N, C-alpha and C positions, 0 to 999 in steps of 0.2 A: 504494500500500500504506500502511495506517495506520501512523503513527509517533507514539509517546506519550512525553511528557516529564513527569517528576516534579520539581518545583521547590520548594525549601524555604527559607523566610526565616530570617533571624537574629533573635536575641532573648534571648541568655543562657540562664539556667535556665528561662525561659518556653518554651524548646524542648522541655521535657517534654510540653507540650501537643501539639506537633507529633508527637513519637514516639508518644504515646498515641492520637492520631487515626489514625496509620498502622497501629498495632497493631490497631485496630478494623477498618480496611480489609482488613488481611491476614487477619483471622479471617473476615471476610465473603467474601473471595475464595477462601479455602482454599489459598492458595499464597503464596510469598514475592514481595515486590514487584518484585524484579529479573526475575521471570518475566512481569510485567504491563507493565513500562515499558522503553522502548528507550534512554532517556537519563536521567541524573540530574544535577541542579544543586542547589547549596546554598551558603549563605553563613553563616559563623560557626557557631553550633550546628547550623543547617540543613546546613552543609557537612559537619560530623562525621557527622550522620545519613545524608546522601547517600552519603558514602564507605563507611559501614558497610553500607548496603543494596546498593551496587554490589559490595561484597566478598562478598556472599551472606549477610550476617547478617539475622536476622529483626527486624522492628520491635519485636516483644515483647522480644527480648534487649536491644535498644538502650534501650527504655523502662525496663526493669528496672535496667540499668546506671546510668542517670541517677538513678533513685530511690535506689539503694544508695549511689552515690558523690557525689551532689549536695551533701550537707552537708559533705563533705570538700573539695570544690572551692570552695564558698562557705561557709566556716565562721563568718562573721560575719552575724548577723541584721541586716537593713536598719534604719537609724536611724528610730525612731518618736517621737522627741522632739527639740526644738531643740538641747538640750545634746548628745545622742547624735549628731546630725547634724554639729554643729560639731567634735566629737572625731573623727568619721570624716573630715570634710573636712580637718582638720589633719593627720591620719595619711596622707592621700592626697597631700598636697602634694609630698613628696620622692620618693615611690615608688608603684608600683601597689598596689592593695588586696590582691591575692592572688598567691601564687606559682603557678608553672605545674605543679608536681610532681603534684598530685592529678589535674589535668586530663589530663596526659600518661598517667598510669597508667590512667585511665578509657578513653581513646582506644585505648591498647594492648590493653586487655582486649576492646574491641569489635572491632578490626580486626587485632590482632596486631602485635608490635613490628617485625617484619621485612617486612611486606607492602609490596609496591611498587605504584605506580600501574599498572604493566603487569600486575599480578595481578587487577585489577578486571574484572568481567564485562561492564560496559556503558560506553559513552562517558560521561564524567563531567567536569563543568566546575565549578571552585571559585574564586570571586573572592577576592582579597586585595589588599593595597596594598604595593608595594615602596617602603619608605622610603628605601632606598639609591639607587634609580634615579629616585625621585620621580614615580611614576605608578601607575595601576592594573595589576594582574597577575591574569590568569585562568589558574589551573593546569588542565591538560588531560591526559587520557589520550591514548595514541598513536593517535587515530582519524583522523589525516590525515597525509599524507607530510611536511608542513611541521613537524609536532610531533615533534621529535627529542630533547628534553631532559627534559620533565616526567615522562615515563613511567618514568624511572630513579629518581625520588624515592621516599622512603618515604611511605606514606600518612599516618603519624602526623605527619610534618613538615608536609605540606600542611594537615592538620586543625588543627595548632597555629598555622599562619600565618594561616588564614582566621578563627580565633577569638581572635586576640591583641588583644582590645578595649582601646583606650587608656584608661589610668587604672585598669583592672581587672586586666589581665595585662601582663607585659613583652612587648615586641616579640620575635618569633621569628626566630632566625638560621638560614638555610639556606645553607651555603657562606659566601660573602662578602657576602650580602645580608640585610638586616633587613626583616621583613614585619609588617604590622599587619592588623587586622580588615577584611575585605572589606565589612562593613556601612557603611563610611564613604562608599562610592560605589554599592554595589549590594546593599543589604540584602535586596531581593527580586531574585533573579537570573533572573526569568522571561524578560525581554527578551534577556539574554545567551544563555540556552539556546535560545531561538527562533532567534536569529541564528546560533548554532553549527550547528544542524540544517539551516538553510536554506543558509548560505554554505559550510560546510566538509563537510557530509555530503551536500549536494545533494538534500535532501528537499524535495519540492514543498510549499509552505506550506499548500495546501489539504488535505494529508494529515496535517498535524501537529495533535495535541491536547495540551493542557497541563493538568495538575492541579497547582495551586499551594496550598501549605499554609502558613499563617502561625503567629504565636506570641502571639496576642491583643494585638498592639501597634499595630493600625491607628489607633485613636482617640487624638488628641492635643489636642483643642480646649481652649482656656484662656479664662478669664473676661475680658471686656472691661475689667473694673475692675482688672486686673493692672497694677502699676506698670511703665510702659514704659521706665523708666530702670534696668533691671536690670544689675548687673555680673556678675562671675564667680560669686559666691555665689548670686545670684538665679537665674541660668540653670542652675546645678548642682542647686539645691534640687528635690527630688521628681523628679529625672531629666528636668527640663523640656527641656534641650537634646537629650538622647538621644531622648526621645519625639517631638520635632518632626522630627529627622533621620530616624528610622525610619518614623514615620507618614506623612510627606510623600512619602518615596521609595516606600513601598508604595502609597499612593493613586495616584501617577502611573503606576507599573507596572501596577496593576490596570486603570486607564482605558485605557491603551495596548493592553494585551493583549485587552481586551474589544472594542476597535475592530478589531484586526487579526484575531482568531480567532473572534470572536462566540461562538456556542454550543459551539465546540470548546475553550473556556477555562472551567475550573471552579476557583473559589477557595474554599477552606475556611478560615475564620477566625471569630473571635467576639470581640465587644467585652467587656471586663471590666466586670462590674457595679461600681457605686460602692463597695459594701461590700467587694468582692474587691480593688479597687485598693489598699486599705490594707494588704493582706497579700501582694501580688504585686509583684515587681521583677525586674530582670535578674539580680540576685544573691541572690534570696530562695529558699533551699532548705530552708525550715522545714517541719515536718510539716503546718502549715495551708496553706502554699503548694502543697505536693505534692498534698494532698487537693483543693484548689480547682482546680488545673490538670487533674487526672484527671477531676473532675466536669465542668468546662467542655468537655473533649474528648469525653466521652460525649454531652453535649448537642449539640455540633457534629455528631457523627456521626449522631445521631438526626435532625437537621434535614435532612441531605443524603442520608440512606440510601435514600430513594425516588427520588432524582434519576436519570432515565434516562441522563444523561451519566456518572454514576458507575458504573452497571451496565455500560455499554459499556467504560469504562476498565478495569474489573477483569476483564472477560471476554477482554481482548486477550491473545494469546499472543506474546510478544516472541521473535523468532527469535535464534539465536546471532549474535554480532557478530564479524566478522573485522577485527581491528585491523591498522593499517598503521604499524609503528614499527620502530626499529632492531632490537629483539629478534626480531620475527617475520621480518625480512629477512636476519638473519645466518645 
């Protein structure tokens, strides 16, 4: 039996592109995406979207929430001059650039403040990093008998944990543990989701299809004339370090998924044009950034709209899932 996974990459406010692509897919299918997909996976902003979709929200609602609240989440325009960048860098030395309040309010508007992981309709996996235990953490719904803790957590806490990007937001505390952005090890959670379906749900790999959606952050090539002796300021300038981390992770995941699933893997993403790169950033929520991301999303959808793999993905009817967790066993 066919089993379909929707996997969403991280990328800060560039995730508006992801939500806009998904809204186009939803309009095309005529139904909500949790009716088309059997499992959701997402990292950082992709994790917030995945949790919202698994909770039954439409991609259009999520897209519109990002458009409305993005400028409050990221109230500072990215530095576009050397002086502005130095001021920003100095401000960022002792503390994160942004507070968590507006991001929390946006997530609560999308999924509800009291919604639990056990309230989600589909198996959902969300990467984060446990700073307290010193290792990766993948939050999971109660879709296996071994998963007896995460299903009790509030969705908003899981969403804040996966999106707590270092230097941008504070680490997020859940109980006695501190968590940070899952993008530090799995900005593209495609392989995690495939492993989950294969190993814990017992799905035959030949039956698994994956739709992966990016955030326009795949490309990170730099000039060979770049000074190789860069220090902290050099690596932080123009988000170089972040671009390399995100882009290289995504390229590796993309190659591996194509090898493993072949034509049962479809990736939707698009390289930013050189002119657009000047206005787009992980924390750029300006009117021009919003306009550019919505335009790129429309272009991406147009490119893939005739792909037979997409038609097959959207025609799938995902059956109800029977969770195995303490709540359902009590």
